[in-house]
C-alpha positions in Angstrom: 52.9 27.5 -11.2 51.2 25.0 -8.9 47.5 24.3 -9.4 44.9 24.8 -6.7 42.2 22.2 -7.1 39.5 21.2 -4.5 41.4 22.8 -1.6 44.8 21.2 -2.5 47.9 22.3 -4.4 49.5 20.2 -7.2 52.9 20.9 -8.7 54.4 19.3 -11.8 51.2 17.3 -12.5 48.4 17.3 -15.1 45.0 16.1 -14.0 42.5 14.7 -16.5 39.0 14.2 -15.2 37.4 10.8 -15.6 34.3 9.0 -14.4 34.2 8.4 -10.6 33.7 4.6 -9.9 32.4 3.0 -6.7 35.8 2.1 -5.4 36.9 5.8 -5.7 34.0 6.9 -3.6 34.6 4.0 -1.1 38.3 5.0 -0.9 37.7 8.7 -0.2 35.0 7.9 2.4 37.3 5.4 4.1 40.0 8.1 4.4 37.5 10.5 5.9 36.2 7.8 8.3 39.8 7.2 9.4 40.3 10.9 10.2 37.0 11.0 12.1 38.0 8.0 14.1 41.5 9.3 14.9 40.7 12.9 15.8 38.1 15.0 17.6 36.5 16.1 14.4 32.9 15.6 13.5 31.5 15.1 10.0 30.6 18.8 9.9 34.3 19.6 10.3 35.3 17.8 7.1 35.2 20.1 4.1 37.5 18.2 1.8 39.5 15.0 1.4 41.2 13.0 -1.2 42.1 9.4 -2.0 44.9 8.2 -4.3 44.2 4.9 -6.1 47.6 3.4 -7.1 45.9 0.7 -9.2 44.4 3.0 -11.8 46.6 6.1 -11.2 43.7 8.3 -10.1 43.1 10.7 -7.3 39.5 11.3 -6.1 38.5 14.5 -4.2 35.6 15.1 -1.9 34.5 18.7 -1.3 31.7 19.3 1.1 29.2 22.1 1.3 31.2 24.0 3.9 34.1 24.5 1.6 34.6 28.1 0.7 35.5 27.5 -3.0 33.3 25.7 -5.4 30.3 23.4 -5.0 30.1 20.2 -3.1 30.9 17.1 -5.0 33.2 14.2 -5.8 35.7 14.4 -8.7 38.2 11.8 -10.0 41.3 12.5 -12.2 44.0 10.5 -13.7 47.4 12.1 -12.7 50.2 12.6 -15.1 53.6 14.1 -14.4 54.5 17.2 -16.4 57.2 19.9 -16.3 56.8 22.4 -13.5 55.0 25.4 -14.9 52.9 23.3 -17.3 50.4 22.1 -14.8 46.8 21.8 -16.1 43.4 20.4 -15.2 41.5 18.9 -18.1 37.8 18.7 -17.2 35.2 16.6 -19.1 31.9 18.4 -19.2 30.1 15.2 -20.0 30.9 13.7 -16.6 28.5 14.1 -13.7 30.7 15.4 -10.8 28.1 14.1 -8.3 27.4 17.7 -7.1 23.7 17.6 -7.9 23.3 14.2 -6.3 24.9 15.5 -3.0 22.6 18.5 -3.0 19.5 16.4 -3.7 20.4 13.9 -0.9 20.4 16.7 1.7 17.1 18.3 0.5 
């Protein structure tokens, strides 16, 4: 059964959370900037985005405050292939998902 994670669906993959590094944040923001420059969207219209980093096998998600599911934040996962039906998200509770920092920045 496909996973629904940060407004995206993943099938045949297992995602293991890891620490978000500066190049992950830069990558997801560059993707969002590209969309903003190539569409008639404003920043307020962007409620999620993701960046795949081939060098370290990660995917980084951005989820904004306007997203209906979950809290705003940035999350990074290492992606592994797995049999369809064995999809799983392994979260690390010791990792700051940046949610509180985003909330504090807008206060």
